[in-house]
C-alpha positions, 0 to 999 in steps of 0.5 A: 125774117123770124117768121121764116126761120119759125116756120115749117120746111114747106112753108119756107120753100112757099115763101122763098118760091114766092120771093123768087116770082116776085123778084126773079128778074131783079135777081137774074139782072143782078148776077147778070151785071155782077158777071159783066163787072167781073169779066170786064174788070179782069179784062181791063186788068189784063190789058193793063198789064199787057200795055204795061209790058209793052211800055216798059219792054219799048222803053228798055229797047229805047234806052239801049238802042243807038242814039242816032236811031232811037225807033223804039222811042218814037214807037212808044210816043206813038202807041202809048203817048199818055204814059209815064214811060213816053214822058221819060222819052221826052225828057231824054230826047230833048236833052238830045235835041239841046245838045244837037242845037235844036233848042226849039225842038227840045222845048216843044218835048219839055212842053208836052211833059208840062202840059200833060200833068197841069191839071195834076192835084199834086203840089209837087211832081218831080217829073214836071220839075225836072222838064221845067228846070230843063225848059228854063236852061234852054230859054236862059241859053236863048236869053229869053228870061221873060219865058222863064218867068212865064214857065214858073208863074203857075208853080205853086212849089218851086225847088232850089234849081228853080229859084235859082233859075228864076233869080237869073232871069230876074237878075237879067232883066233888071229886076234886081230886088226880085232876083235877090229875093229868089236866090235868098229862097234858093239858098234857104232850100238848097241841100248841096253846099256847092250850090249854096256857094254858087247862089251866095256869089250871085247874091253878092253880084246882084246889083243894089238897084230896085224895081221900080 
């Protein structure tokens, strides 16, 4: 490089020409790849923005639609099933299905939300937690207590609500000592005074029998 700057203008031109003759295809290829990359990046960005806009519009229409005709919600699920908006639709639809007595349909919707995020590296996912809370409540309403424990078996982080539901299932299955432990952990994590009072009542009602 020092020789290049110390050379005369004519010599510099000869050096540049020799570099160009030797590496011109690499240089051309580099700039072609750079242009392709920039165009592709802008296209992906524009497509993503357009997709986000469409999903947000559909979700807004779903929230504002008649409860009996949630066509925009179904359109959102069909066109963009892997988005967070679709997960919100599933959570909301699961609630509606449960209130209509369609518990199995509600379970299917909630399970989709949970399964979609099963590979997430996050220790705590509020969306999955909400789905698990609702799913466990449905199982308890159906007296399928073991299904509650199965749902929570792979959960690394349990909120106070999930711990309380776990205790309810364990208590119903006669696992009284486990139920007491779950209730105590729920009590420690609960921020609500009302919830703490209810959990204390449940602890008092747990039978003294221990799990064999």
